[in-house]
NULUM-56501 format. One record per residue: residue in three letters; x, y, z of N, C-alpha, C in turn. Coordinates in steps of 0.2 Angstrom, whole numbers, padded with zeros to 4 digits, always signed. Layout:
residues N
ALAXYZXYZXYZ;...
//
This chain:
residues 344
UNK+0838+1137+0106+0839+1143+0110+0845+1146+0106;UNK+0845+1152+0104+0850+1156+0101+0855+1159+0106;UNK+0860+1156+0108+0864+1159+0114+0867+1166+0112;UNK+0868+1167+0106+0872+1174+0104+0867+1180+0105;UNK+0860+1178+0106+0856+1184+0107+0854+1185+0114;UNK+0857+1181+0119+0855+1182+0126+0857+1188+0128;UNK+0853+1192+0132+0855+1199+0134+0855+1198+0142;UNK+0860+1202+0145+0861+1202+0152+0861+1209+0154;UNK+0858+1211+0160+0858+1218+0163+0862+1218+0169;UNK+0865+1212+0171+0869+1212+0178+0864+1210+0184;UNK+0858+1210+0183+0853+1208+0189+0853+1201+0190;UNK+0854+1197+0186+0854+1190+0187+0860+1187+0191;UNK+0859+1184+0197+0865+1182+0200+0869+1176+0198;UNK+0875+1175+0200+0878+1168+0198+0880+1165+0204;UNK+0878+1159+0205+0880+1155+0211+0883+1149+0210;UNK+0887+1146+0215+0891+1140+0214+0891+1137+0221;UNK+0893+1131+0221+0893+1127+0227+0901+1126+0229;UNK+0902+1127+0236+0908+1126+0239+0909+1119+0241;UNK+0914+1116+0238+0915+1108+0239+0916+1107+0246;UNK+0920+1110+0250+0922+1108+0256+0916+1109+0261;UNK+0911+1113+0260+0906+1114+0265+0899+1112+0262;UNK+0898+1112+0255+0892+1111+0252+0888+1117+0252;UNK+0890+1123+0254+0886+1129+0254+0886+1132+0247;UNK+0880+1135+0246+0879+1139+0240+0881+1146+0241;UNK+0885+1148+0236+0888+1155+0237+0886+1159+0231;UNK+0885+1166+0232+0884+1170+0226+0891+1174+0224;UNK+0893+1173+0218+0899+1176+0216+0899+1183+0215;UNK+0903+1187+0217+0904+1194+0215+0908+1195+0209;UNK+0905+1196+0203+0909+1196+0197+0912+1202+0196;UNK+0919+1202+0195+0923+1208+0194+0921+1211+0187;UNK+0920+1218+0188+0918+1222+0182+0912+1219+0178;UNK+0907+1217+0181+0902+1213+0178+0898+1217+0173;UNK+0896+1223+0175+0892+1228+0171+0896+1230+0165;UNK+0902+1231+0166+0907+1233+0160+0907+1228+0155;UNK+0908+1222+0158+0909+1216+0153+0903+1215+0149;UNK+0897+1215+0153+0891+1213+0150+0889+1219+0145;UNK+0891+1225+0147+0890+1230+0142+0893+1229+0135;UNK+0900+1227+0136+0904+1226+0130+0900+1221+0126;UNK+0898+1215+0129+0896+1209+0125+0889+1211+0122;UNK+0885+1215+0126+0878+1216+0123+0877+1222+0119;UNK+0882+1227+0120+0881+1233+0116+0886+1233+0110;UNK+0893+1233+0112+0898+1234+0107+0897+1228+0102;UNK+0896+1222+0104+0896+1217+0099+0890+1217+0094;UNK+0884+1220+0096+0879+1221+0092+0879+1227+0087;UNK+0881+1232+0090+0881+1239+0087+0888+1241+0084;UNK+0893+1238+0086+0900+1240+0083+0904+1234+0084;UNK+0903+1230+0079+0907+1223+0079+0914+1225+0078;UNK+0916+1230+0075+0924+1231+0074+0927+1233+0081;UNK+0923+1237+0085+0925+1239+0092+0926+1232+0096;UNK+0921+1228+0096+0921+1222+0099+0927+1218+0098;UNK+0928+1217+0091+0934+1213+0089+0940+1216+0092;UNK+0941+1223+0092+0947+1226+0094+0948+1225+0101;UNK+0942+1226+0105+0943+1225+0113+0944+1218+0115;UNK+0943+1213+0111+0945+1206+0113+0951+1204+0109;UNK+0955+1208+0106+0961+1206+0103+0967+1205+0108;UNK+0972+1203+0105+0978+1202+0109+0981+1208+0112;UNK+0981+1213+0107+0984+1220+0109+0980+1223+0114;UNK+0973+1223+0114+0969+1226+0119+0970+1223+0125;UNK+0970+1216+0125+0970+1212+0131+0977+1214+0135;UNK+0982+1215+0131+0989+1216+0134+0989+1223+0137;UNK+0986+1228+0134+0986+1235+0136+0981+1235+0142;UNK+0975+1232+0142+0971+1232+0148+0974+1229+0154;UNK+0978+1223+0153+0981+1220+0158+0987+1224+0161;UNK+0991+1228+0157+0996+1232+0159+0993+1238+0163;UNK+0988+1241+0161+0985+1247+0165+0982+1244+0172;UNK+0979+1238+0172+0976+1236+0178+0981+1233+0183;UNK+0986+1230+0180+0991+1226+0185+0997+1229+0186;UNK+1000+1233+0181+1007+1236+0181+1007+1243+0183;UNK+1002+1247+0182+1003+1254+0183+1001+1256+0190;UNK+0998+1252+0194+0996+1253+0201+1001+1250+0205;UNK+1003+1254+0211+1008+1252+0215+1005+1252+0222;UNK+1007+1247+0226+1004+1247+0233+1008+1252+0238;UNK+1004+1255+0242+1006+1259+0248+1007+1254+0253;UNK+1010+1255+0259+1011+1251+0264+1004+1248+0267;UNK+1004+1241+0267+0997+1238+0269+0992+1237+0263;UNK+0994+1240+0257+0990+1239+0251+0988+1232+0249;UNK+0993+1228+0249+0993+1221+0247+0988+1217+0252;UNK+0989+1219+0258+0985+1216+0263+0977+1217+0262;UNK+0976+1224+0261+0969+1226+0260+0966+1222+0253;UNK+0970+1222+0248+0968+1218+0242+0967+1211+0243;UNK+0972+1208+0247+0971+1201+0249+0964+1199+0253;UNK+0963+1204+0258+0957+1203+0262+0951+1204+0258;UNK+0951+1209+0253+0945+1210+0249+0944+1204+0244;UNK+0949+1201+0242+0948+1195+0237+0948+1188+0241;UNK+0949+1188+0247+0948+1182+0251+0955+1178+0250;UNK+0960+1181+0248+0967+1177+0247+0970+1177+0254;UNK+0974+1172+0255+0978+1171+0261+0985+1172+0260;UNK+0988+1178+0262+0995+1179+0261+0999+1175+0265;UNK+0997+1171+0270+1001+1167+0274+1003+1161+0271;UNK+0999+1159+0265+1001+1153+0262+1006+1155+0256;UNK+1008+1161+0255+1012+1163+0250+1020+1161+0251;UNK+1023+1160+0246+1031+1158+0247+1034+1165+0249;UNK+1032+1171+0246+1036+1177+0247+1032+1181+0252;UNK+1036+1185+0256+1033+1189+0261+1029+1195+0258;UNK+1024+1198+0262+1020+1203+0259+1024+1209+0256;UNK+1030+1210+0259+1033+1216+0256+1035+1215+0249;UNK+1035+1209+0246+1037+1207+0240+1032+1210+0235;UNK+1026+1210+0237+1020+1212+0232+1019+1219+0232;UNK+1023+1222+0227+1023+1230+0227+1018+1232+0221;UNK+1015+1228+0217+1010+1230+0213+1005+1224+0212;UNK+0999+1225+0209+0994+1219+0208+0997+1213+0204;UNK+1001+1215+0199+1004+1209+0195+1008+1204+0199;UNK+1012+1207+0203+1016+1202+0208+1011+1198+0212;UNK+1006+1201+0214+1001+1198+0219+0997+1192+0215;UNK+0995+1194+0209+0991+1189+0205+0996+1183+0202;UNK+1002+1184+0202+1007+1179+0200+1010+1176+0206;UNK+1007+1176+0211+1010+1174+0218+1011+1166+0217;UNK+1016+1164+0221+1018+1157+0222+1015+1155+0229;UNK+1013+1149+0230+1010+1147+0237+1014+1141+0239;UNK+1014+1139+0245+1017+1133+0248+1012+1127+0247;UNK+1011+1126+0240+1006+1121+0239+1007+1114+0242;UNK+1014+1112+0243+1016+1106+0246+1013+1105+0253;UNK+1011+1111+0256+1009+1111+0263+1001+1113+0263;UNK+0999+1117+0259+0992+1120+0259+0988+1117+0254;UNK+0990+1113+0249+0986+1110+0244+0987+1103+0244;UNK+0985+1099+0249+0987+1092+0249+0984+1088+0243;UNK+0987+1082+0241+0985+1079+0236+0984+1071+0238;UNK+0979+1068+0235+0978+1061+0236+0984+1057+0234;UNK+0985+1052+0238+0991+1048+0237+0990+1042+0232;UNK+0984+1040+0230+0982+1035+0226+0985+1037+0219;UNK+0988+1032+0215+0991+1033+0209+0986+1035+0204;UNK+0980+1032+0204+0975+1033+0199+0971+1039+0200;UNK+0972+1043+0205+0968+1049+0206+0970+1054+0200;UNK+0965+1057+0198+0965+1063+0193+0964+1069+0198;UNK+0968+1075+0197+0967+1080+0202+0966+1087+0198;UNK+0963+1091+0202+0961+1098+0199+0968+1102+0197;UNK+0968+1105+0191+0974+1108+0189+0975+1115+0192;UNK+0969+1118+0195+0969+1124+0198+0965+1125+0203;UNK+0966+1131+0207+0961+1134+0211+0955+1137+0207;UNK+0949+1134+0207+0945+1136+0202+0937+1134+0203;UNK+0933+1135+0199+0926+1133+0199+0925+1128+0193;UNK+0922+1122+0194+0922+1117+0189+0915+1115+0187;UNK+0914+1114+0181+0908+1110+0178+0911+1104+0175;UNK+0908+1098+0176+0910+1092+0173+0905+1090+0168;UNK+0906+1087+0163+0902+1085+0157+0904+1079+0153;UNK+0900+1078+0148+0902+1072+0144+0901+1074+0137;UNK+0905+1071+0132+0904+1072+0125+0900+1066+0122;UNK+0897+1062+0126+0893+1056+0124+0886+1058+0124;UNK+0883+1057+0118+0876+1060+0118+0871+1056+0122;UNK+0872+1050+0124+0868+1046+0128+0869+1047+0135;UNK+0874+1051+0137+0875+1053+0144+0871+1058+0147;UNK+0869+1057+0153+0865+1063+0157+0869+1069+0158;UNK+0876+1068+0157+0880+1074+0158+0882+1077+0151;UNK+0878+1075+0146+0880+1077+0139+0879+1085+0138;UNK+0885+1088+0137+0885+1096+0137+0889+1098+0130;UNK+0889+1094+0125+0893+1096+0119+0890+1102+0116;UNK+0894+1107+0114+0892+1113+0110+0889+1118+0115;UNK+0890+1117+0121+0888+1122+0126+0894+1127+0128;UNK+0898+1124+0132+0904+1128+0134+0909+1128+0129;UNK+0910+1124+0124+0915+1124+0119+0913+1119+0114;UNK+0915+1121+0108+0915+1116+0102+0921+1111+0102;UNK+0919+1105+0103+0924+1100+0104+0929+1100+0098;UNK+0926+1100+0092+0930+1099+0086+0935+1106+0085;UNK+0932+1111+0087+0936+1118+0087+0941+1118+0092;UNK+0940+1116+0098+0944+1116+0104+0951+1114+0103;UNK+0952+1108+0100+0958+1104+0099+0962+1107+0093;UNK+0958+1111+0088+0962+1114+0083+0961+1110+0076;UNK+0961+1114+0071+0961+1111+0064+0966+1106+0062;UNK+0965+1100+0059+0970+1096+0057+0972+1091+0062;UNK+0969+1091+0068+0971+1087+0074+0966+1081+0074;UNK+0965+1077+0069+0960+1072+0068+0962+1066+0073;UNK+0968+1065+0074+0970+1059+0078+0968+1060+0085;UNK+0969+1067+0088+0967+1068+0095+0959+1069+0095;UNK+0956+1071+0090+0949+1072+0090+0946+1065+0091;UNK+0949+1060+0087+0946+1053+0087+0948+1050+0094;UNK+0953+1052+0097+0955+1049+0104+0950+1051+0109;UNK+0948+1057+0109+0944+1060+0114+0936+1060+0113;UNK+0934+1058+0107+0927+1058+0105+0923+1054+0110;UNK+0918+1057+0112+0913+1053+0117+0915+1052+0124;UNK+0921+1055+0126+0924+1055+0132+0921+1060+0137;UNK+0923+1061+0143+0921+1066+0148+0926+1072+0148;UNK+0923+1077+0151+0928+1083+0151+0926+1087+0158;UNK+0931+1091+0160+0930+1096+0165+0932+1103+0163;UNK+0928+1108+0165+0930+1115+0163+0931+1119+0170;UNK+0937+1121+0171+0939+1125+0177+0940+1132+0176;UNK+0936+1136+0179+0936+1143+0178+0940+1147+0184;UNK+0945+1150+0182+0949+1153+0187+0947+1161+0187;UNK+0945+1163+0193+0943+1170+0194+0949+1174+0195;UNK+0949+1181+0194+0955+1185+0195+0958+1184+0202;UNK+0954+1183+0207+0957+1182+0214+0961+1176+0215;UNK+0960+1171+0211+0963+1164+0212+0971+1164+0211;UNK+0974+1159+0214+0981+1157+0212+0981+1155+0205;UNK+0986+1158+0201+0986+1157+0194+0991+1153+0191;UNK+0994+1148+0195+0998+1143+0192+0993+1137+0190;UNK+0995+1133+0185+0991+1127+0183+0996+1121+0185;UNK+0993+1116+0188+0997+1110+0190+0995+1104+0185;UNK+0999+1100+0184+0998+1094+0180+0992+1089+0184;UNK+0987+1088+0180+0982+1084+0184+0983+1077+0184;UNK+0988+1074+0180+0989+1067+0180+0997+1067+0179;UNK+1000+1061+0180+1007+1059+0179+1007+1056+0172;UNK+1011+1058+0168+1012+1055+0161+1017+1058+0157;UNK+1018+1056+0151+1023+1058+0146+1019+1063+0141;UNK+1022+1069+0139+1019+1073+0135+1020+1071+0128;UNK+1015+1069+0124+1015+1067+0117+1014+1072+0112;UNK+1011+1078+0114+1011+1084+0110+1009+1090+0114;UNK+1012+1096+0112+1010+1102+0115+1010+1107+0109;UNK+1005+1111+0108+1004+1116+0103+1000+1122+0105;UNK+1001+1128+0102+0997+1134+0103+0993+1135+0098;UNK+0987+1137+0099+0982+1139+0095+0980+1147+0096;UNK+0981+1151+0091+0980+1158+0091+0972+1159+0091;UNK+0970+1164+0095+0963+1166+0095+0962+1173+0098;UNK+0956+1174+0100+0954+1180+0104+0955+1180+0111;UNK+0953+1185+0115+0954+1185+0122+0947+1187+0125;UNK+0942+1183+0124+0935+1184+0127+0935+1183+0134;UNK+0931+1187+0137+0930+1186+0145+0927+1179+0147;UNK+0929+1177+0153+0927+1171+0156+0921+1172+0161;UNK+0918+1179+0161+0912+1180+0164+0907+1176+0162;UNK+0903+1172+0167+0898+1167+0164+0893+1170+0159;UNK+0891+1177+0161+0886+1180+0156+0889+1181+0149;UNK+0896+1183+0149+0899+1184+0142+0900+1177+0139;UNK+0901+1172+0143+0902+1165+0140+0895+1163+0136;UNK+0890+1165+0139+0883+1163+0136+0882+1167+0130;UNK+0883+1174+0130+0882+1178+0124+0886+1176+0118;UNK+0893+1175+0120+0897+1173+0114+0898+1166+0114;UNK+0894+1163+0110+0893+1155+0110+0900+1152+0110;UNK+0901+1147+0114+0907+1143+0114+0914+1147+0114;UNK+0915+1152+0118+0921+1156+0117+0927+1152+0119;UNK+0927+1147+0123+0933+1144+0125+0937+1141+0119;UNK+0933+1139+0114+0936+1136+0108+0938+1142+0103;UNK+0937+1148+0105+0939+1154+0101+0945+1158+0103;UNK+0946+1157+0110+0952+1160+0113+0958+1157+0111;UNK+0964+1161+0112+0970+1158+0112+0971+1153+0117;UNK+0975+1147+0116+0975+1142+0120+0981+1138+0119;UNK+0983+1134+0124+0989+1129+0123+0986+1122+0125;UNK+0987+1118+0120+0985+1111+0121+0990+1106+0122;UNK+0990+1102+0128+0995+1098+0130+0992+1091+0130;UNK+0994+1086+0126+0992+1079+0127+0997+1075+0131;UNK+0994+1072+0136+0998+1068+0141+0996+1060+0140;UNK+1001+1056+0139+1000+1049+0139+1001+1046+0146;UNK+0996+1044+0150+0997+1042+0156+0998+1034+0157;UNK+0997+1030+0151+0998+1023+0151+1005+1021+0150;UNK+1009+1024+0155+1017+1023+0154+1019+1021+0161;UNK+1025+1019+0162+1028+1017+0169+1027+1023+0173;UNK+1025+1022+0179+1024+1028+0184+1018+1033+0182;UNK+1015+1032+0177+1009+1036+0175+1003+1035+0179;UNK+0998+1039+0178+0992+1038+0181+0987+1033+0179;UNK+0989+1030+0173+0985+1024+0170+0978+1026+0168;UNK+0977+1032+0166+0970+1035+0164+0970+1036+0157;UNK+0974+1033+0153+0973+1034+0145+0976+1041+0143;UNK+0974+1043+0138+0976+1050+0135+0972+1055+0139;UNK+0976+1061+0141+0972+1066+0144+0974+1073+0140;UNK+0970+1077+0138+0971+1083+0135+0970+1089+0140;UNK+0975+1093+0141+0975+1098+0146+0975+1105+0142;UNK+0970+1109+0142+0970+1114+0137+0969+1121+0142;UNK+0974+1125+0141+0975+1131+0145+0972+1137+0140;UNK+0967+1140+0143+0963+1145+0138+0964+1152+0141;UNK+0967+1156+0137+0968+1163+0139+0961+1167+0139;UNK+0961+1173+0142+0955+1177+0142+0957+1184+0143;UNK+0952+1188+0143+0953+1195+0144+0958+1197+0149;UNK+0963+1202+0147+0968+1204+0152+0973+1199+0153;UNK+0973+1193+0150+0978+1188+0151+0984+1190+0146;UNK+0990+1191+0148+0995+1193+0144+0998+1187+0140;UNK+0999+1182+0144+1002+1176+0141+1000+1170+0145;UNK+1002+1164+0142+1002+1157+0146+1009+1155+0145;UNK+1012+1155+0151+1019+1153+0152+1020+1146+0154;UNK+1023+1142+0150+1025+1135+0152+1031+1135+0156;UNK+1030+1133+0162+1036+1134+0167+1036+1128+0172;UNK+1036+1122+0169+1036+1116+0173+1042+1115+0178;UNK+1040+1113+0185+1045+1112+0190+1044+1105+0193;UNK+1050+1101+0193+1049+1095+0196+1049+1095+0204;UNK+1051+1100+0207+1051+1101+0214+1049+1108+0216;UNK+1044+1109+0219+1042+1116+0221+1041+1120+0215;UNK+1045+1126+0215+1045+1130+0209+1052+1131+0207;UNK+1056+1126+0208+1063+1126+0207+1064+1125+0199;UNK+1069+1128+0196+1071+1127+0189+1066+1126+0184;UNK+1061+1131+0184+1056+1130+0179+1058+1130+0172;UNK+1055+1126+0168+1057+1125+0161+1051+1124+0156;UNK+1053+1124+0150+1048+1123+0145+1045+1116+0145;UNK+1039+1115+0143+1036+1109+0142+1037+1106+0135;UNK+1040+1101+0134+1041+1098+0127+1039+1091+0126;UNK+1038+1089+0120+1036+1082+0119+1041+1077+0122;UNK+1039+1072+0125+1044+1067+0128+1045+1068+0135;UNK+1043+1074+0138+1045+1075+0145+1040+1072+0149;UNK+1042+1069+0155+1037+1066+0160+1035+1071+0165;UNK+1029+1072+0166+1026+1077+0171+1024+1073+0177;UNK+1026+1075+0183+1023+1072+0189+1017+1075+0191;UNK+1012+1071+0193+1005+1074+0195+1006+1079+0200;UNK+1002+1084+0200+1002+1089+0205+1007+1095+0205;UNK+1012+1094+0200+1018+1099+0200+1016+1105+0196;UNK+1018+1111+0197+1017+1117+0193+1019+1116+0186;UNK+1014+1117+0181+1016+1116+0174+1016+1123+0170;UNK+1012+1128+0172+1011+1134+0168+1008+1139+0173;UNK+1008+1145+0170+1005+1151+0174+1002+1156+0169;UNK+0996+1159+0171+0993+1164+0167+0996+1171+0170;UNK+0997+1175+0165+0999+1182+0167+0994+1187+0165;UNK+0991+1190+0170+0987+1187+0175+0979+1189+0173;UNK+0974+1189+0178+0967+1190+0176+0963+1183+0177;UNK+0958+1183+0173+0953+1177+0173+0955+1173+0167;UNK+0954+1166+0168+0956+1161+0163+0953+1155+0164;UNK+0954+1150+0160+0950+1143+0160+0955+1138+0158;UNK+0954+1132+0162+0957+1126+0160+0952+1121+0158;UNK+0953+1117+0153+0949+1112+0151+0953+1105+0151;UNK+0950+1100+0154+0953+1093+0153+0948+1089+0149;UNK+0951+1085+0144+0947+1080+0140+0950+1073+0142;UNK+0945+1068+0143+0947+1062+0144+0945+1057+0139;UNK+0948+1051+0138+0946+1046+0133+0940+1043+0136;UNK+0935+1041+0132+0929+1038+0134+0931+1031+0138;UNK+0928+1031+0144+0928+1025+0148+0935+1025+0152;UNK+0939+1030+0152+0945+1029+0155+0946+1033+0162;UNK+0941+1037+0163+0941+1041+0170+0934+1041+0173;UNK+0933+1040+0179+0927+1041+0182+0927+1047+0186;UNK+0923+1052+0185+0923+1058+0188+0919+1057+0195;UNK+0922+1061+0200+0919+1061+0207+0912+1062+0207;UNK+0908+1058+0211+0901+1059+0211+0898+1066+0213;UNK+0902+1069+0218+0899+1075+0221+0899+1081+0215;UNK+0905+1080+0211+0905+1085+0206+0900+1084+0201;UNK+0898+1078+0199+0893+1076+0194+0886+1079+0197;UNK+0885+1077+0204+0878+1079+0207+0878+1087+0207;UNK+0883+1090+0209+0883+1097+0209+0881+1101+0202;UNK+0884+1098+0197+0883+1101+0190+0876+1100+0188;UNK+0873+1095+0191+0866+1094+0189+0860+1097+0194;UNK+0863+1101+0199+0858+1104+0203+0854+1109+0200;UNK+0847+1109+0202+0842+1114+0200+0840+1119+0205;UNK+0843+1119+0211+0841+1123+0216+0847+1129+0217;UNK+0851+1129+0212+0857+1134+0212+0856+1139+0206;UNK+0856+1146+0208+0855+1150+0202+0862+1151+0199;UNK+0862+1148+0193+0868+1148+0189+0867+1152+0182;UNK+0871+1156+0180+0870+1159+0174+0871+1154+0168;UNK+0875+1149+0169+0876+1144+0164+0869+1140+0163;UNK+0866+1139+0169+0860+1135+0169+0854+1139+0165;UNK+0854+1145+0167+0849+1150+0164+0850+1151+0156;UNK+0857+1152+0155+0858+1154+0148+0858+1148+0143;UNK+0860+1142+0146+0860+1136+0141+0854+1131+0142;UNK+0849+1133+0146+0843+1130+0147+0843+1123+0150;UNK+0848+1121+0154+0849+1115+0157+0854+1116+0163;UNK+0853+1112+0168+0857+1112+0174+0865+1112+0173;UNK+0868+1117+0175+0875+1118+0174+0878+1122+0180;UNK+0880+1119+0185+0882+1122+0191+0889+1121+0193;UNK+0893+1126+0195+0900+1125+0196+0901+1123+0203;UNK+0906+1120+0205+0909+1118+0211+0916+1121+0212;UNK+0916+1125+0218+0923+1128+0219+0927+1123+0223;UNK+0933+1122+0220+0938+1117+0223+0945+1120+0223;UNK+0950+1116+0226+0957+1119+0226+0961+1114+0221;UNK+0967+1117+0219+0972+1114+0215+0974+1107+0219;UNK+0975+1102+0215+0977+1096+0218+0972+1092+0221;UNK+0966+1094+0222+0960+1090+0225+0958+1085+0219;UNK+0956+1079+0222+0954+1074+0217+0947+1076+0214;UNK+0947+1075+0207+0941+1076+0203+0939+1069+0200;UNK+0943+1064+0200+0941+1058+0197+0946+1053+0198;UNK+0945+1047+0195+0950+1041+0196+0950+1037+0190;UNK+0956+1034+0188+0957+1031+0182+0953+1024+0182;UNK+0950+1023+0176+0947+1016+0175+0952+1013+0170;UNK+0955+1008+0172+0960+1004+0167+0956+1002+0161;UNK+0959+1003+0155+0957+1001+0149+0959+0994+0147;
//
C-alpha cells in the first residue's frame, strides 16, 4: 500500500475507545476539511506551498493568529471549555485568568488531585491526556507496527546508534494530544536523564488522515528526545525509556519545565537529573501534538486492555483504514498506568 497516495474527503469518520467506559466514540476533528485539503491538494499540486505551510515560521504565525489575537469576552472561556469538554474546575487558575485561547490551552490542572497515579514502583504511566496506540518493533509480534506511525531509525536521529541498538525490537506507545487536551507532559517513569537532544524538522498535522497521507510524519517533525535510565536507586526498574515529544502544526515550541512538586520552580531538563514519575516535565505551546515512548525489548509489559483495543476490528479508525490493519486508539488520562516493568 502506498500511503502517500491515500486521499481523504473528510467523509470517513475516526473513532476511538474510551478506556474508563469502553465506549466507542467518534472524534470531531478540528479543521478536518482544511487539513485534508492541504495534504491532498497543496502537497500534490504545489509542493513548495505545502513545505511552506508545514514550516516552523508558518506554524508559529498560524498559532499566533489562532491563539493570541482572540480575546475572551465575559463567559467566553466557559463557552470554549464546554465546547471542548474541558473542566475549568480542575484548573489551578480561576476562570478570570484565561483572557485568551493561549492561556486556556496552556492551563495548569490540580493533577495531584484529579489525575491519580498507581502507587506501585514498577508502573509505567501515561505522559499526557491523550489517545494512545501501542505497538511493537519486533517483527514476530502480533503488535508489529514498524514503519507505520513512524520510522524507528529516523525517529531517534542520525548518529544515535547506541540508542537505536538499545530500543531495537522493543515495544512503543504513541500518544496523540488533541487541541482540547491539557498540554503538559509528565514523566512516565522515574529515572535519571542519560541524554536529551532536539531534532529539527517540519510541523506536520497530527490529524489521523494527514498522518496516513504523509507517511511516518512523527519522525519528520521537530522533536525532543529524552533517554531515561530507570535501573537506578528509586527508579522504576524498567530499563531505558525514550520519551519523544513531537511538535505539530500550530505548536510554537516544546518547553522543558520540570517541577519536582506541583508546578513549582520549573527548570530545564539536563543529563544527570533524576525525574520523579508523574511530575510535569514539559509543555507544548499550544495546539495538537504527540508523545512517543520507546521501551527496551522485554523490559515493559503493556496493559492488556490497551493491546486489545489497538487490535479491535469493530471500530472505525482512520489509522486502521489507511494502514490496512487494526490500529485503534484508546483515550486515557495523564498518569494512568499503561504498563509495568519486567525486571531484566
